N, C-alpha and C positions, 0 to 999 in steps of 0.2 A: 504494500500500500504506500503510495507516495505521500510525502508530508509537505506541508506549507507552513512557513513561519508567519506568525501573527503577533501583534502587540496587544497586551491587555493591561488594564489598570486595576490594582487590588489595594484594599486597605492595608495599612502597615501591619495591623494585627494578623491578617492572613499571611502576609509575607514572612513575618516572624515565625508563625507556626510552620510554614513550608520549610523555612531554613532549619528549624529545629528537627523536623523529620528527615531532612537531607543529612544534617549533622549526625543523626542517630543511625544513619545508613538504612533507613526504611525505604527511601527512594534514592536513586542515583543523582537526581537533579530536580530542580523546580519543574522543569518541563515534563519530566516523567510523572511527577505527582499530579500536575494539572491535567495531563493527558488521561491518566487513570480516573481522575475525578469526573472529567467530562464524559468519558466512556461509560462509567457507572451511572451517571445521571441520565444519559440518553437511553440506556438499557432499561432503567427503572421507569422512565416515561413511556417507553414502548409497552412494557408489561402492564403498567397502569391503564393505558389505553385499551389493551387487549382485554383486561379484566372488566373495564367499563362496558365495552362492546358485548362481552359475554353476559354481563348482568342484564342486558336488554333482551336476551333471548327468552323465549317461552319454553321452559323445560318440558312441559307436557307435549307441546307441538313438536319440538325437536326430537323427542323420544319416538313419537309416532312416525315422524318422517324417517328416522333411522331404522325402524322396524318394518316399515312398509315393504311388502313383498318378501320379507325374510322367511315367512312360513312357506310360501310357494318355493322359494329357492332351496330351503332345507329339505323339502320333499324330493327334490331332484338330485340331491347329493347322493353319491354311492354309499352303500353300507360297508362298514369296515369291520 
């Protein structure tokens, strides 16, 4: 994956925390810490969106759709 350099502005408090984590060798650099934080946030947002969309589904209707035709198909399966 290609990378592109960007500039961001952070509060001094956040910079101090980042530097502390880098100093403790939890991250190799500020950049690595910020990349991981952004990646985790984007992933969390995707999961939240998926959960929100799933909550809109009608469970009874979805189950009926999933089972539709299942009985007919099961009767056509070979016996083992």
